[in-house]
N, C-alpha and C positions, 0 to 999 in steps of 0.2 A: 503494500499499499504506498503511495506517495503523497507526501503532504508538503505544502508551501508554508513556511513560517515567516511572518513579517510582523512589524510593530512600530509604535511611536511614529504614527503618521503626522500628528499635529495639524490636521486640516484647518485652514484659517490662519496659520502662524505667520507674522511678518518678520522680517530682519530690521529691527528698529521701525523706521516709517515704511520700509520698502516691502510691497505685496509679493509673496511667493506663490500666489495662487495658480498662475499660469505654469509655473514650474510643477506644482503639484498636480495640476491635470495631466501633464506629460507622464510624470512618474508613475501615477496610478495606472495610466493605460499601458506602460511597460510592464508594470507587475501583472496585470491582466493578460498580457500577451505571453509572459513567460509561464504563467499558470496553464495557459492553452498549449503552449509549446512543449512543456515539460508533462503534459498530460496527466496533472496532479489529481488526486482522488478527493483531497480535502484541503482547506485553506483556515489556517489559524492567525488572526491578528490579536497580539498580546498587549493591548492597552494603549492609552493616549491616541484614541481616533481623533479627537479634537484637540484644539490647543487651549481652550477655555471652556467653562462651564456653559457659557452662552455664545456659542459660536455663530459667525456671521450665516445668512441664508446660503450663500454660494458655497460655504464648506459643508453643510448639511446635505444639500444637493449632490455634491461631489462624493460624499460618503455612500450615500443610498445608491448612486448610480454605479460606483465602483464595486460595492459589495454584490450587486444585482448581476454585474457583468462577471465577477469572480464566480458566482453561483450557477453561471450558465442558465439563468431563468429557472432556477430549482433543481437542476441536474447534478449539481455538486455541492455538498453541505460546506457552509462557511461558519465558522466559530469566532465571534468578536467579543472580546472582553473590554470593561471599562479600565482606564488607568488613572493616575493621580490628577491628571489635566481633565477628566471627564466627569460630568454630572451622572451618577448612577441611574438616576429617574430617567432623565434624558436618553441615555442608552437604552434601557429597558422599554421606553415608551411604545416603540414601533414592533416590539416582538411578535405580537399576535399576527401582524400581517407579514413581517418578515419571515416568520416560519414557513409560510406557504411557498416562499421562494428558496427555502432551505437555508436561511440565515438565522443563526441562532446568537442573540445577544445576552451577554451576563454583565448586567450592570451592578448588582448587589452580590456579594459573595455567598449569600445563602440561596440564590435564586434557584427555583425548581421549575423547569419547564414541562409541558405536557407532551407525552408521547404523540408521534405523527408519522405518517406514511406519505412520502412524495412518490406518487405513483410511478412505478418502473425505474426509479432511480436509487432510492435508499429508504430505510425505516429506522426510526427513533425507537428502539425496544425497551430500554430500562432508563429510567430518570431518578434522580434523588437531588437533594439541595448540593449545588455545584458539581453535578456529574450528569452526563448522559452517555449512552451507549448506541452507536449509530452501526446498522448492517447495510453494507454496499453489495448489491447482488453479485458481482464478478469475484467477490472474495468469499472463501468459505467461512472466514473468521470476521468478527466485528472489531471496531475500535471503540475504546473506553476512554473517555476524557474527563479528567478531574480539572474543574475550573474554578479559580478564586481570583475573582476581579480585586481591584484596589480597594482597600478602605484603611483608615488608620487603626491604630491599636485598639482603641476604645470601640470603634464600630466593628472591628473584626470579632473582638471578644463578644459584643452584644448579638451580632448576627449568626455567629457560630455556636451561641450557647453556654459560653463560659463565665461565669458570674465572679470567680476568684480573681481579683483584681491583682494578686500577687503573681498570678500565672503569666509568664512571658509570652511574648507573641510567638516566638520560635516553638513553644510546647503546644500552644493554641492550635497552630496549623499542622504541626506533626500529629497531633492526635486526630484531627479532622481528616488529613490525608490518609494516615494509616487505617482508619476506620472504613473510610470508602474503598481504599484499595484491597484491604481484606475481605471486603465484602463482594466485590465486583471484579476485581482485576487478576484473573488467572492467567495461566500460560497458553489458554487457549483463543486468546485474542491479542491485540496489540494495544498496549497502555501508554497514555500520553496525559502530561499535566502541563495546564497553560495557566500562568499567573503573572501579575504586574507587581513586583515587590523588588526592594533593594536585597540580592541574595549574593552571598559570597561563599567561597570554599573555606570551610574552617582551617586557619593556618596559613590560608594562601593570600594572595595579592589584596590588597584594600583597593577597589576600583572607585575612581573618581565620578560623581555624578555630572552631568553636562552643565556647563557653563550657561547661566541664565534659566536652567530647569528648576521648577518647583521640588525642593528636595524632599525625599521621603526619609532619608536617614537623619534621626534628631537624636545624635548621641549614639547608643546601641540599643534603645528602645525598639526601634522598628528594623532591626537587622535579623535577617533569617539566614541560617546556614544551610547549605545544599544537603547535609547529612540528615535533614529532617524529611527529604524525599523518600517516599516509600521504595523498597527494593524492587517491587513489581513495575514500576515506572520505567517505561525505555527511553523516553525523550522528555525533557522538559521545556517548554516553550516560553521563555521570559520575556518581559518588556520592561523599559524604564531607560537603560542606558543607551546612550545614541552610537556608540561605537561597538563593533562586533567583539564579542567575548564568548569564550567556551571556558566556564570556570570549572566544569569537570566534577563528577563524583562516581568513581569507579569507572564501570565500562559504559555507563548510560550518559549520554551526551546533556549538558545543561547549558543553554546557549541563549545570549542576548544577540538577536540579528542586526541591532543598530536601526537607526532611522534611515527613511529612503532618501533623504536630503540633509545637508550640512545645515543646522539650524543657528550656529554661533560661529564665531571666528576661531574659536577654541577647536573646532571640528575641521578646521581648514586641512587640506591634504588627506582626509580619510576616505578611504573606499567604502562605497555603500553598496549594500547587497541583500538580497533575500536568501533564505535557507531552504534547501530541497532536502527533504528527510524520506528515507526509504525503511520501512518497518515491517518485519514479520514476526509471527508469534515465537517467543521464546529465543529471539536472537538480538544481537547486538544492533543498534540503530546505526545505519550509515547516513551521512550528510555531506552535502558539499554547498559551497556559495556560488550564487550566480550574481554577477556584479551588474549593477544599475548604472545606465549610462546618461540618463536625463538629468537635468537641472544645472544651473549654473555653478560653478565652483567658487568656493570662498578663498580669498587669497589675502593673507597680511603681508605687506611689503613695505619697504624703507629706503628713502632716498634723500640725498643731500643736495641733490642739484634739480631745479624745477624742470629744465629741459629733459634731462634724463627721465624723469618721472612721467613727463608727458608723453615720451617716446613709447615708454613701456605700457601706458595706458591705452594708446593707440594699438599696440600690438596684441593686447589682452582684453579685448572687447566683450569677450562672454564671462569675465569673471564678476563677481561682486567683492568690492574692495575695501579693505581697511588701510587707509594710506598714512603713513608717518612721514613727515618732512621735518628733516633737522636743517636749521638755519642760524644765522647770527642774529636776525631780526625777524620780527612779527611778519607773517605773510601778508603782502598787500591785497587789495581787492582785485587788482588786475591779475596777480599770481592765481589766486583762488578762482577767478573766472576761467583763465587758461585751463586750469586743473579740470574744473566741472565740465568744460566744453569738449574736452577731450575723451569723456567717458560717461555713459548714463547709469553705470552701477557702482557709483562711489558712495559707500554708506557711512564711512567715517573718515574725517581729515584730522589728524593728531599733529599739531605743531609742536617741535621741540626747539625752544629758543634758547641758544647757548648764553645770550647775555643776560638772560633773566636772573641767574644766580648772582652774577656780578652786582646787579642793583640791590639784590635782596641781602647781599653780604655787607653792603656799604653802611648799614645802620641808619638808613634815613628814616626820618619820622614824618607824619602827615598832620598838617595844621587843619584842625577840623573847624575853625572860624572862616575857611574860605569859601566862596559862593559854590554852587552845585558844579559848575563847569570845570572849576579848579580841582574840585575833589575828584571828579571823574578823570581828569588828567593824572592826578596822582595815583588813583586806583589802577588805571590802565598801564602806567609805568612799573608799578610794584607786580603786576601780574605777567606783563609781557616784556618788561625791560627796556622800554623805548616809549617816546612820545607818541599819542595818536596821531595820525596823519589828517590831512584837512578834510577828506572825504568823510571819516568817522566823526570829526568834530562837527560837519555840517549835519550829519544824520543826528548826532547828539542834540544840536540846537532844535532841530524840528521835532524830535520826540518831547524834548523838554517844553517847547512852546505849546503842543497840542496837549500835553498833560496839564499845562496851567490853565489853558482855555477851558478845558472841561472842568476843572476844580472851580473856576469863576462862574 
């Protein structure tokens, strides 16, 4: 049985002010094409479907359109769980309609769906809270999926029925997973866990959460170790970290596939992919990565020379850029205009002014009895190491005049 594992779509996410919607449409289409080309039997999306609890309409439409296409209008089952960026109620709300198309949403960690038959394509045979078993006709064996959508420590204990506040999240999940696996996951089927958590291998590398990501790990209260995964589970489909990681637990892969696009400049240079998994009963799961090609690369770059920076920008039109410019003086308006005209994907310009430190170390003081314009000049000089130019002073006069008129 072949599975496509992906996660952390963050539909609707922007890079600062810059919309990524067109890139997201392209990469969602690419994932659908990979699923068809690889002839996968099941798709698992391990959380953070959206970037916010209240995503824009365009993001919602893209999610439903993509999942419908992945399900081939009901011919292929798709399991999608909520992550820490998702509203669990929003994720669960279309479930009764989505099930008719073979799409199974898990917004709450204790959700129990109803058995269903999608005529001629597959049957959901057994269900429980956070569990479903699917039988696809071309295989003699079923697939069992343990599913735990994201919730914080308090909500997980509440939903999973643990009242003892001293019980750690690790133990709560371990008991729940062991109970489900012991009841449903024998060696006559294939067994998979899908969850959106911060999970590490005990004694292994501590993995950093993505820059700009809502953190899951608060100290060690919300940390889960991979040795809590039941031995019956052959593959664990994780979500949350944006870089591919195989954290490993014995011979059963435990994998973060990463996000389909780079969503912060800390991810610049990362290869993005989906994971294709082949499973058979009582055998070790085999997996491989399929690289994604769509989306504009994120690049951090640094220059001292404006002409060199402009040439580079002309040669790298497809990139989204964080540009650092080192100079002796503050960048003038004409320099900034040249830079912006050279490229449509500049997200940040970071000026590094060498003379700033010289001024700051001179021990100068500010006379607070000056008028507003002179105070502005002193502030500008303290921040950038030079006097403001005439263009800035003219702009300051306009702002100050308009402000005074409004106050009058």
